[in-house]
N, C-alpha and C positions, 0 to 999 in steps of 0.2 A: 540614874542613867547619866552618862557623860555625852559630850558632843560627838565623839567618834561612833558610839553605839547608836545614837539618835540618827546620825547621817546614814549609817548602814541600814537601819530599819526603814528610813524614808526611801532609800534606793530600792528596797524590796517591794514597795508599793507600786503596782502597775495599773491601778484604776484611778478614777478621778480625772482631773484636768490639770495638765502640766502647762503652766504659763510662766515664761521667764525662769526665774530661780525659785519657783514655788509650785507645789502640788496642792490642788484644792480637792477636798474630799467631803462629800455629804455624810452626815452622821449615820444615815441608813446603810452605808457601805462598810461600817466599822467591823462587821463580822467577817469581812474579807481580808483584813490586814492582820499583821502579826499581833498576837495578844499582848506582847510586851509594849508595843507602840500604843495600842488602844488603851491599855491600862495607864500608861504614862500620861497620855492626853487627858484622860479623865481625872487622874490624880492631881495634875497641875490645876485643872478647873476647880476641883474640890478644895485644894489648899488656898487658892485665891478667891474662893467663894463666888465662882462664876456659875450661876444656876444653869441647868441644862436648857431651860426655856429661853436663855439669852444667846444661844448660838445653835446653828445647825450645819455650819460648814467649818472645817478646820483647814487652815492654810499652813502647810508644812514648808518652811523655808529650807531649801536644799543647800544653801551656801553659808548659813548661819545657824547657830544653836538657838532657834527662835521659832515660835508658832503663834498663829493668830486665830482667835475664836471669832467667827463672823456670823452675823445674824441676817439672813435674807428671809423675812417673814413670808413673802410671796414666791418662794423658790419653785413650788410646783404649779402655781397659777400663772406666772409671767415668764416669758422666754428671756427677758432681760430684767430680772428682779432688782429692786433697789436695795442697797446695803443699809440696814437700819442701825447697826452698831458694830464696832470692831474693838477687840481687846487683843493687843499684840504683846506677847511676853518674850522678853529677851532673857534667856536662861543663863547666859554668860554674865551679864551685868545685874541679873536679878531685879529687873525693872519691868514695868508694864505701862503701856500707853493705851488710854481709853478714848474712844471717839463715839459718843452716844448721839445718834440722830443728827450728826453734823451734816448739813447739806449746804456747803458753802456757795454752790452755784445758784441757790434759790434767791440770794440777795443781789445777784448781778442783773444787769440790764437785759431787756428782751430784744430779740432779733425781729425786725419788721418784715412782715409778709403781707403782700397785697393780693387779694383775690377779686377778679373781675368776672362779671356775668351773672346769669340767673342762679339762684340757690347758693350764692357765695358763702353765706354763713353756714349752711349745712355741709358744704365741702370742707370747711375748716376743721370739722370733727375728725377727718381722716388724715390730717397733716401733722406730722411730728418729726422731730430730729432727735437723735440720741448720739452722744459721744462716748467713747470708751476710754477710761482712764486706766492705764496699766499699773503694775505693782510699783513702778518708779514714780507714779503720779504724773505721767505724761500722756498726751493724746496718743492713742494708738489707732483709732478708727472712728468712722462716723456712719450712722445708719439712719435712714429716714424713709418715710412713706411719700415724700415729696420730691419731685424732680422739677428742675427749673424749666423743663420742656413741657410740663403740664399746661394745657391751654388755659389762659387767663390767670395763671398764678405767677407772681413775681416775688422772688426772694431778694432782699437787699443783700447780695453776696458780699459786698464790702462790710456791711454790718455783721454778717455771720462770721467772716474772717476775723474782724476786729474782736468780736465777742470771744471767739475761740482762742485767740492769741493773748490780747492784752488783759481781758478780764480774768482768764484762768491764771495767767502769770501773777496777777495781783493777789490771788488767794495764797496765803502762806502755806508752804508745803506741809507744815504740821497740822493744818486744818483739813487737808485733803483726805477723802476716803478713797482708797485705791482699789483697783481690780473690779470695776463696776461700770455699767452703762448708766449715763445720767441724761435726763431730759434737758434739752436746750429750750429755755423759755421763749415763746413766740408771741408777738403782738400783731394781731390781724387788723387789716383795713379792708372793708368790703365796698366794692363799687359795682353797682348794678348796671 
């Protein structure tokens, strides 16, 4: 299969999720796509010895002759599952980039959150922030169960902004796992 045929087949896919210049498709939907595309995806995985257990989402790049085998182990259990590993295959250059379990944000500093009042520690269980990293490795959104308007809860907004900007920029782009929601590490202080 060449790049032109690959691109035509990708354009025929109308299901999955289109984000930027890529269409994400769960393996359970493969029966809905053109057999040539499905067979090609599986052929590349077999040639590169990528076990079926190592991926459950295929990322079809619409602007390049490239595809990524992504593994989201908690795809059905979690509305924002973490990416466990990624194998990107550049079919023009005949190269592959593998990122296994890389979680670069795990090694970064934590954002301070202060909770005041009774049951402060119990309330911390319901507080979280997530950021979305798009396919270009850039922040695209933030989601959280915490509002700075919550009574007795203080987020160090400056620390959160610094964490999101300087810490993320410090992670080499080659180490970033893209197209996923990532937990922002929080450090709690409780004041009764």
